[in-house]
N, C-alpha and C positions, 0 to 999 in steps of 0.2 A: 130547917130545910137545907141550909147550906152544909150542915154536917152530913146529911144523907147523901147529897151530891158528891161530897168529897170521898165518902166510903165507896160509892158505886164506881167512881173514877179510879180509885186505888185498886179495887178488886178486878175491874174489867181489863186494864192494860196487860197484866201478866198472861192472860189467856189469849189475847189477840196477837201479840208479836210473833209467836211461832208460826201461825198460819200466814201472816203477812210476809215473813221471811222466806217461806217456801214458795209462795206464789211468784215473786220476781225471778227467782232462779228458774222456775219452769218456763216463764215467758222468754227469758234470755236464751235458754237452751233451744226453744222452738225457733227463735230468730236465727240462730247459728245453723240449725239443721236445714233451714229452708234455702240456704245459699247453695247454688249449683256448684258442684265440685267435679273437676275432670278426673276420670278414673285413670290411674296409672297403667302403664304397659305391664303385661304379666311378668316380664323379666326385670322391670324396674331400672334398666340401665340405658334405655333409649332417651335421648334428648330431643326436645321439640322446640323449634323457634316458631314465633307467630307474628303475623302482620295483621294488625287490628283493622276494623272496618273504617276508621277515620284516616287511614294511611294510604297514600298514593305513591307508587314507585314506578319510575320509568328507567329501565336499564336492564342489566344482566344480574341474575341471582344464581350463585353456585353455593350449594350447601352440603355439608357432610353429616347433617342431622335432619330429622323429620321436620317438615315445614307445614304450618297451617296458615292459609291465606284467607282473610275475611275482608280484605281491602281491595284496592284497585291496582293491578300490576300490568305494565306494558313492557315487553322486552323478551328476554330469554330466561327460562327457568331450567336448571339442571341439578338433579339430585340423583346421581348414578346409582347409589346403593340404598336409598332411603325412600320414605313415603311422603307424598305430597297430598295434602287435603285442601280442597278449595271449599271454604265454608259457604253457607247460604247467602251471605252478603257479598261474597267474593266475585270480582269481575276481572278475568284474566284475558288479555289480548297478547298472546305469545305462544311460541312453540315450547312444549314441555317435554322434558326427558327425565324419567324417574323409574325407580324399581317398582313402586306401586303408586297409583293415582286414584283418589276418591274425589268425585266432583259432586258438590251439593249446590253450587252456584252456577255462574256463566263462564264458559271458556270459548274463546274464538282463536283457533290455531291448531296446529297438529300436535297430537299427543303420542309419545312413544313410552310405553310402560313395559319394562323387561319382564315383569311378573304378572301383574293384574291391573285392570282398569275397572272401576265401578262408577257408573253414572246413576245417581240416585233419582228418585221420582220427580222432584221439582227442578232438576238440573237442566241446563241447556249447553250443548256442545256442538259447535260448528267447526269442523275440521276433520282431517284424516287421522285414523287410529292405527297404530302398530303395536300389538301386544300378544302375549302368550295366552292370557285368559281375560274374558270380559263379562261384565254384568251390566245390563241396561234395564233398570227397573221400569215398570209400567208407569206411564205418566211423564217420563223423561223425554226431552227433545234432543234428537241427534240428526245432523245432516253432514254427510261425508262418506268416506270409504273405510272399510275395516280390513286390515291385513293381519291375520292370525299367524304368528311365527312360533315354531317349536323352540322352547328354551334349550340352550346348549347344555348337553350333559356334562356333569362334573368330570374332569379328567382325573383318572386314577391310574395306578401302575399297571393294572390288567388291561386297560384300554389303550395304553401306549404301545403295547406289543401288537404287531400285525396278526390278524387272525388267519389261520391256514385256510386257503380256498380249495374247494373241491375241483379236481381236474376233470374236464369234460371228455377226456380221451376214453375212459372206460365206458362212458355212456354212449360214445359214438360208435363203438364196435358192436355190430349186430350179434345176436346170440348164435346164429348159424355160422358165421365166420369164425367165431371162437371155437366151436366144435370142429370145424374143418382144420384149424391149426393144431388140434390135438391128435390128428391122424385119422380122422374119419373120412 
């Protein structure tokens, strides 16, 4: 009987290892694919700084790159040419100036977005808004005033030259007086 057991053990292992080796690889690939990954910007050149939900900042923030805030910030935030995103855990008590602002969390303070402001469905914004474009989703809380401003047009060489203005003199002369001057 011991000879029979040895033969069955010798024959069985060669068939089993290939299936066992494939299985852990599948499980590991599944684990890696379940990790959430941020999608990169389309151009891939934009940098983004982030403030995590366990971080509290009191002071002034100036940035020349996009900023994601999921923590607690009190003070002033300025991103003149970049995007500010306040995450779902973000609590901001400050005046905000940015090119584009996306709010998913809570903001208490005035917001000036030179291009666009988005207040998402679970967000809360208490303060005055100054922007060119705005989106407030259904379910969002907003208390304050909105000032829609037109974005300044890009200056080009054709716009730097003054446009000729029509003279109102020709329009001020009645048709009858014109024919009287002709000798009628």
